[in-house]
N, C-alpha and C positions, 0 to 999 in steps of 0.2 A: 195494568192502566197508570196514567201518570203519576196519582197518588200514591198507587201499591208501590211502585218503580224511584221514588223519593223515599219511602222508608225501607227502601232495598239497597240504596244506595246512599242513606242519610241518616241510616240507626245510632243514636252516639254509642260509640267503643270505648271505652274507655282504656283498653290495652291496645291502643293505636299511638301513632306523636299525634297525629293532628284531629285523633275522637274520631275519625271518620273508620268509615270501615273500610281496615287495607289499608287504612294510612291513603284511600284515594280521593282524594277532597275535588279535583276538577268533575270525579263521577257526581258529586254529590251537589256541586253546585250547577250541571248539566241537568241532574233530577229536576234541583230546583227552577231553572231559569223554563223547567219544560212545563209547571203549570203556570204558566205566566198564558191569559189566556183563560184559563181552569174556571171551573164554579168556585176551586179553592185557589184563590189567587193568593199568595202572599201580598201584603202592603209593609211600608213603615208605619208602626202606630204611633212609636216615640223614639225621634231621632235625636235626643239632645244630645248637649255634650261629651255626660258621659257615658252613655251606651245607647245602644240602638237594639231597639222590641223591632223586631217581627212576628205578625199573626196577620192569618186571617181574619177577614173584616167579620163577624161576631164572636156573641159572645157566649158562652154557660148558663143564661139563665133561662129559667122554664125548660131546661132539661131534662127536669123533673127524675127519676131514677134513672136515668143515663146519664145526671150530671157526672158525676167518677169519671165513664168512659170518654166525658163530654170533654174535662179540663184534661186527660193523660193526650188525648191528641192536640189539645191547643197548645199544649208544652212540646209533644215537637216539632214546633217552627220557635215558640218563647226560650225556651229554656235548649234549644238542641246545640254542645257547643264545637258542631261536625258547623 
């Protein structure tokens, strides 16, 4: 799936220069653009001059006992240095 591809190519790796697996930023970018048109299409939720935040248009409110898992998923987009 496109989301699995994104996770494989964009999982933050702090053992590389670009923070991308195998320093392959292009693979991550390709996986990221592959999410366009998918249910989890990431969008700019804050594009201020000091920072840009990208996240799916969803929140974890109302996720009950899965809130921690939901927050982890959102961090894959919002706190991903790759």
